[in-house]
N, C-alpha and C positions, 0 to 999 in steps of 0.2 A: 633254188628250185626253178627259177626262170630259165636258166641255161639248160636244165634237164628237159623242160617243156619244149624249148626250141630244138634240141637234139631229137626229141621224139617226133615232133611234127613241125617242120619249118614253115608251114602255112599259117600257124597260129601266131598272132601278135600278142606279145606279153608286155604289159605296162605296169610299172610300179608307181603307185600313188602314195606318197608319204603322208602319214597321218598320226594320230595319237589315240590313246585309249585302248591299245592292245588289239585293235581290229586287224584281221587278216581275212580277206574275202577273195574268192575266185568267182569270176563271172564268165559266162560263155554266151555270146550273142545277146548281151544285155541282161541275161538271167543269172541270178545268184545260184551257184552250184555248190559252194562250200563257204561256211562262215565259222571262223574260230570262236567268235563270241557265242554262237548258237551251239556249236559242238562242245565247247569247253576245252578244246585242245587244238594244237597245231596239226595240220594234216601231214600224212606221209606222202612223199613224192609219188610213189606208185599209186596211191589212192587217187591223187589228182589226175594222173595220166589215164587211169581207168575211167574216171568221170568224163574227161575230155574225149575219149575214144567212143563213148556210148552215144 
């Protein structure tokens, strides 16, 4: 997914922070915009790209 985000917008910095507990979170400008734990599912790539574009 990181590669797809970079292809979509090269100005966005993508950082992978390894952790445990099944968390997958996407933040934009320090604000949480998607949480796998809250949503109960892994996001679709297109879904994240739309969030980042808004």
